[in-house]
GUGU-361415 format. One record per residue (C-alpha): residue in three letters; x, y negated, z. Coordinates in pm, whole numbers, plus 50000, padded with zeros to 5 digits. Each point is the difference from the previous one (the first is absolute). Last residue first. Layout:
BEGIN
  rest      u      v      w
   ala      X      Y      Z
...
This chain:
BEGIN
  rest      u      v      w
   lys  97918  82007  65812
   gln  50112  49794  50247
   pro  49877  49979  50367
   ser  49747  49713  50061
   arg  50157  49760  50236
   asp  49840  49925  50316
   leu  50149  50332  50120
   glu  50352  49843  50057
   phe  50109  50263  50178
   ala  50149  49756  50272
   asp  49728  49777  49967
   his  49732  50258  50096
   leu  50237  50107  50258
   val  50024  49698  50188
   arg  49603  49934  49956
   val  49905  50305  50160
   ala  50267  49992  50300
   leu  49836  49656  50058
   glu  49679  50123  50041
   gly  50154  50272  50252
   tyr  50212  49783  50191
   his  49773  49951  50325
   ala  49892  50395  49971
   asn  50370  50013  50073
   val  50127  50260  49719
   val  49944  50409  49915
   cys  50211  50022  49655
   ser  49856  50251  49712
   ile  50165  50115  49718
   arg  49823  50104  49724
   ile  50019  50216  49647
   glu  50218  50345  50123
   ser  49858  49941  50378
   thr  50165  49811  50254
   ser  49962  49925  50379
   ile  50156  49665  50166
   met  49941  49885  50384
   glu  50092  49682  50176
   ile  50116  49797  49729
   asn  50075  49652  50093
   ile  49891  49710  49783
   asn  50273  49721  50023
   his  49924  49850  49695
   glu  50319  50116  49820
   ala  49952  50304  50176
   leu  49690  50098  49817
   ala  50115  49922  49659
   lys  50308  50212  50070
   phe  49800  50302  50124
   met  49807  49979  49689
   arg  50289  49988  49765
   ser  50156  50288  50151
   ala  49715  50218  50012
   val  49921  49955  49639
   gly  50356  50076  49907
   pro  49953  50323  49765
   his  49782  49976  49721
   asn  49831  50328  49861
   lys  49756  50123  50256
   met  49960  49588  50079
   gly  49794  49952  49686
   ile  49680  50196  50137
   gly  50015  49662  50255
   val  49865  49931  50347
   val  50155  49760  50214
   ser  49870  49989  50362
   val  49938  49795  50328
   lys  49889  50139  50300
   ala  49841  49789  50256
   ile  50083  49981  50395
   gly  49849  49841  50345
   asn  49843  50306  50076
   asp  50272  50113  50233
   ile  49950  50340  50205
   arg  50314  50122  50251
   val  50014  50366  50163
   glu  50250  50087  50290
   arg  50246  50166  50107
   ala  49951  50376  49847
   gly  50000  50295  50216
   ile  49801  50227  49745
   glu  49682  50010  50163
   arg  49983  49672  50155
   ala  50079  49812  49684
   ile  49717  50277  49812
   gln  49737  49820  50249
   glu  50127  49654  49916
   met  49959  50104  49661
   leu  49688  50107  50013
   pro  49853  49720  50209
   arg  50156  49766  49761
   ala  49879  50137  49669
   lys  49601  49936  50038
   his  50109  49646  50057
   glu  50257  50004  49746
   asp  49729  50056  49743
   gly  49878  49698  49980
   arg  50281  49896  49786
   pro  50095  50290  49746
   val  50291  50167  50125
   thr  50382  49944  49998
   phe  50268  50233  50156
   thr  50301  49949  50213
   phe  50179  50297  50191
   asp  50341  49902  50188
   thr  50229  50229  50113
   phe  50181  50181  50302
   gly  50282  50233  50041
   glu  50264  49775  50093
   ser  49894  49781  49655
   ser  49827  50163  49727
   ala  49975  49802  49665
   asn  49649  49802  50023
   gln  49682  50177  49864
   ile  49785  49802  49772
   ile  49638  50083  49853
   met  49824  49809  49744
   asp  49627  50088  49980
   val  49835  50191  50258
   asn  49605  50076  49934
   ile  49775  50045  50283
   ala  49817  50304  49969
   glu  49950  50094  50371
   gln  50177  50332  49953
   ala  50259  49839  49783
   leu  50081  49721  50297
   pro  50056  50310  50239
   ser  50238  50157  49737
   ile  50198  49678  49957
   ile  50196  50034  50352
   arg  50053  50379  50025
   tyr  50120  50038  49649
   ala  50274  49705  50033
   ile  50124  50229  50277
   gly  50037  50341  49851
   pro  50352  50003  50029
   arg  50184  49761  50289
   asp  50073  49653  50034
   pro  49812  49903  50347
   val  49813  49654  49895
   gly  50082  49725  50164
   ile  49803  49791  49836
   val  49644  50065  49863
   ser  49945  49744  49733
   ile  49661  49875  49870
   lys  49983  49770  49694
   ala  49647  49865  49920
   gln  49875  49923  49648
   asn  49709  49829  49822
   arg  50206  49711  49888
   asp  50076  50151  49685
   leu  50147  49807  49743
   thr  50092  50114  49613
   ile  50208  49877  49697
   gly  49966  50115  49661
   ser  50085  50155  49692
   val  50417  50028  50098
   ile  50260  50135  49719
   ala  49796  49848  49676
   asn  50234  50049  49703
   glu  49892  50341  49899
   met  49642  49963  50101
   glu  49782  50051  49656
   ile  49719  50191  50205
   lys  49814  50277  49832
   glu  50246  50250  50158
   glu  49925  49916  50336
   glu  49639  50086  49992
   val  49744  49750  50013
   ile  49851  49712  50286
   trp  49874  49742  49729
   thr  50013  49663  50132
   cys  49756  49721  49905
   arg  49905  49668  49857
   asn  49721  49839  49855
   ser  49873  49841  50317
   gly  49611  49961  50066
   phe  49951  50051  50376
   ser  50006  50379  50026
   ser  50369  50040  49928
   lys  50122  50309  49840
   val  50260  50289  50110
   leu  49936  50295  49725
   leu  50088  50339  50113
   pro  50067  50272  49756
   val  49953  50345  50136
   arg  50286  50240  50000
   tyr  49816  50262  50267
   lys  50327  49940  50244
   trp  50072  49669  49927
   ala  49655  49891  50030
   leu  49974  50160  50315
   glu  50327  49907  50170
   val  49901  49630  49893
   ala  49667  50033  50169
   arg  50149  50112  50313
   ile  50254  49702  50012
   gln  49706  49761  49984
   leu  50029  49736  49734
   val  50047  49614  49964
   lys  50118  49989  50389
   ala  50374  50042  49932
   gly  50103  50095  50366
   leu  50289  50263  49932
   ser  49780  50302  49907
   ala  49861  49820  49693
   met  50353  49842  49896
   glu  50076  50371  50025
   leu  49719  50172  49777
   met  49966  49716  49764
   glu  50368  50067  49922
   glu  49946  50334  49971
   tyr  49669  49964  49775
   ala  50228  49742  49763
   ile  49891  49623  49963
   lys  49839  49841  49704
   glu  49921  49644  49949
   leu  50186  49891  50292
   his  49896  49600  50110
   arg  50267  49787  50139
   ala  50097  49906  50362
   lys  50170  49642  50015
   pro  49736  49899  50228
   cys  50137  50270  50265
   ile  49811  50019  50324
   his  49636  49970  49832
   pro  50139  50126  49681
   asp  50061  50351  50194
   thr  50291  50164  49778
   thr  50082  50114  49655
   tyr  49605  49923  49949
   val  49756  50309  49926
   gly  49654  49902  49857
   asp  49769  49725  49954
   val  49904  49945  50348
   asp  49667  50003  50197
   thr  49909  50348  49945
   tyr  49891  50225  49668
   ile  50144  50358  49975
   glu  49948  50116  49679
   cys  50048  50419  49973
   val  50040  50091  49668
   asp  49935  50271  49747
   ala  49779  50201  50289
   arg  50063  50377  50031
   leu  49692  50004  50228
   ala  50174  50171  50313
   ala  50324  49784  49920
   ala  49788  49674  49932
   leu  49829  50104  50318
   ala  50316  50025  50213
   val  50141  49683  49915
   ala  49673  49798  50110
   thr  49983  50188  50294
   thr  50359  49929  50050
   asp  49948  49600  49926
   ser  49720  50008  50219
   gly  50230  50116  50297
   gly  50139  49626  50040
   arg  50017  50066  50375
   gly  49957  50357  50105
   leu  49826  50284  49815
   thr  49651  50021  50194
   thr  49795  50304  50119
   ile  49653  50090  50068
   asp  49957  50340  50156
   gly  49814  50270  49785
   ala  50199  50275  50149
   glu  50174  50083  49708
   thr  50128  49617  50025
   val  49841  49668  49777
   gly  50140  49744  49860
   gln  50067  49608  49984
   phe  50198  49715  49924
   gly  49801  49972  49675
   ala  49622  49982  49935
   val  49913  50134  49666
   ile  49797  49774  49728
   ala  49954  50224  49672
   ile  49863  49838  49730
   ile  49681  50195  49815
   gly  50045  50099  49645
   gln  49877  50366  50076
   arg  50320  50121  49927
   leu  50164  49779  50275
   thr  49769  50129  50245
   his  50063  50368  49912
   glu  50394  49949  50016
   leu  49956  49805  50354
   lys  49782  50311  50160
   glu  50269  50226  49858
   gly  50300  49836  50123
   gly  50025  50118  50374
   val  50323  49916  50136
   ser  50227  50209  50184
   leu  50264  49945  50303
   ile  50013  49653  50036
   arg  50184  49938  50323
   ala  49847  49762  50317
   lys  50146  49719  50152
   thr  49717  49885  50215
   his  49919  50333  50107
   ser  50248  50290  49897
   ser  49717  50248  49948
   asp  50145  50109  49637
   thr  49793  49827  49725
   arg  49747  50144  49771
   leu  49882  49745  49706
   pro  49590  50129  49938
   leu  49907  49867  49777
   gln  49720  49928  50281
   phe  50214  49977  50297
   gly  50190  49734  49883
   leu  49729  49768  49935
   tyr  49839  49954  49655
   ser  49832  49701  49818
   arg  49829  50018  49654
   ala  49945  49766  49708
   pro  49791  49922  49726
   cys  50130  49646  49782
   gly  49720  49818  49980
   leu  50148  49703  50183
   gly  49796  50040  50321
   asn  50103  50366  49959
   leu  50364  49894  50062
   ala  49931  49735  50283
   met  49829  50307  50200
   ala  50247  50221  49917
   leu  50262  49762  50122
   leu  49789  49947  50326
   ala  50002  50356  50068
   ala  50349  50085  49978
   ser  50119  49681  50183
   val  49770  50084  50312
   gln  50119  50371  49963
   glu  50371  49863  50000
   gly  49907  49805  50357
   thr  49829  50294  50146
   ser  50351  50193  50033
   val  50094  49788  50279
   leu  49731  50152  50219
   val  50021  50329  49940
   asp  50412  50012  49984
   gln  49997  49813  50332
   glu  49798  50289  50183
   arg  50192  50285  49873
   glu  50312  49793  50133
   pro  49849  49954  50340
   pro  50019  49620  50086
   leu  50306  49918  50239
   pro  49921  49605  50121
   ser  49628  50137  49996
   leu  49718  49755  49973
   glu  50119  49705  49861
   arg  50252  50193  49778
   ala  49762  50129  49808
   leu  49871  49704  49905
   asn  50345  49881  49919
   leu  50028  50296  49773
   leu  49666  49928  49807
   arg  50108  49626  49959
   asp  50318  50137  49872
   thr  49859  50204  49734
   glu  49769  49731  49894
   gly  50262  49746  49908
   ala  50002  50046  49671
   met  49707  50171  49863
   ala  50055  50396  50058
   ser  50210  50141  49728
   val  49826  50136  49673
   val  50080  50293  49733
   val  49850  49969  49651
   ala  49908  50258  49782
   val  49972  49881  49623
   gln  49962  50205  49638
   asn  50140  49785  49725
   gly  49752  49858  49716
   gln  50143  49648  50005
   ala  49679  49924  50192
   arg  50068  50215  50264
   ala  50352  49758  50081
   ala  49757  49683  49999
   ala  49762  50132  50243
   val  50311  50066  50239
   ser  50097  49623  49941
   arg  49611  49859  50021
   ala  49993  50276  50322
   val  50334  49817  50128
   asn  49850  49657  49959
   arg  49644  50083  50146
   ile  50238  50165  50327
   his  50201  49665  50041
   glu  49644  49794  49979
   pro  49865  50244  50314
   thr  50358  49857  50159
   ala  50308  50212  50101
   leu  49998  50270  49730
   ser  50336  49944  49818
   ser  50152  49897  50327
   gly  49895  50333  50124
   gly  50192  50197  49720
   tyr  49846  50128  49661
   lys  50040  50328  49883
   gln  49991  50079  49609
   val  49980  50331  49820
   ile  49980  50029  49671
   leu  49917  50291  49751
   gly  50038  49916  49669
   met  49771  50042  49681
C-alpha cells in the first residue's frame, strides 16, 4: 500500500461533471490499495469572480477580509468532491486549512506555511477514508484565515506530502507535463519526461505556469517526488526529480521561459555613494515587494542610474516609495515601464558548457531584439526585452538551441 497526495486544479474541477471525473480518478487510485489524500483548488474562474465582487465594493479591499472571501472557493470544491466520492461508495471527508491545522504567518494574500498538522489526516487515512483538503488556505496562530497566493494549492499539496511522508505528490492540471517552452507560443515545444528540481525551480520562478515556485522549493527541500499529469486523459507526464536521476550529458538547455508579469523601475541620477542601494531597496522589502533583476550603471560625475524589476502590479505600490526615496537621496527622477517581458534559457547542462550566453545574444541580435537588462545564475540566463518581442524571442531561442530535438543518449 502506498500513500499518494493528489492535487487537482481549477480547470479539473470546472463543472459538476469534471468533479465526477476527478472522483472516479481518485477512487481508482484507492482501489489499487493506496491511501489517498487530495488537495483541491477553487473551480475554474471562481477566485476571479470573488475578487471582482470584492473590488465592486472596495477598490482596495482589506487583505484580511479578502482572504476570508477567496478561501471559500476551495471550501466549495472540497465539499463537492467529498460528496461525489461518497456517491461512488468511497468514504471521503473534507478538511479546511484551520482544521488540520495548516499554520501560516500573518502575511495576508501571500502567507508562508510554518507547520502542517498531519495527525488528523493520518487518522482519517488509516480508517480507509479519503481525505479531501481545501488548498490555498491556512490559519495564523491568532486564528485568522490566510491564503498562500496564486497557485497556492500546489504548495499545500507538497507541504501535505512532506508532512505525511507520501510516496509521491501528483499534480493534476490541464497540461500533460512540462515542455521545453509554452506550446501555445512555440508549436515546436517538446514534452519532457523528467526535469530536475533545480531546473523546475528556475522555470517556475521565470514564468512557467505548470507549478508554483514555492511548491517546487518545498519538494526539493523535502525530496518529495513530484509527478505532473493531465486530468483529461493523456498518458504522458513529467517527473520532477533529483539531478542525478536524469541523463542530461548532452542537454545544455532544457527550456525557455517567458515572464510577462514584470515591470521595470529606474531611479535616475542617483548620488553614487556607499549604502545607496540599501536606501533604495529596503523600503520595498519592508512592503514585501519582491525585487528581481538589478542593474546599477557605472558612475559618471558622481551619479549613477539604479534599475530593477518587480512583479507587475506591485509597481503601483513601489512608485510612491521610490519617489519619496528619490527626494530624500537627491535623485533626479523615477521612471516606470511595464511594457517589458523577461525571456530566459534554463538548463543544468549550462554548468559545464561555455558559450550559452554568446549563442543566446547572437540569436536575439539576428532578429533585431534589443536586450534591456541581463541577469544570470549557474543554470539560467535571463534577458529583459520589449514586451512586443517576448514571444518572438522564445521561438528564436527555442530554434537556436534546437530544443525540438531529443537529446542524444
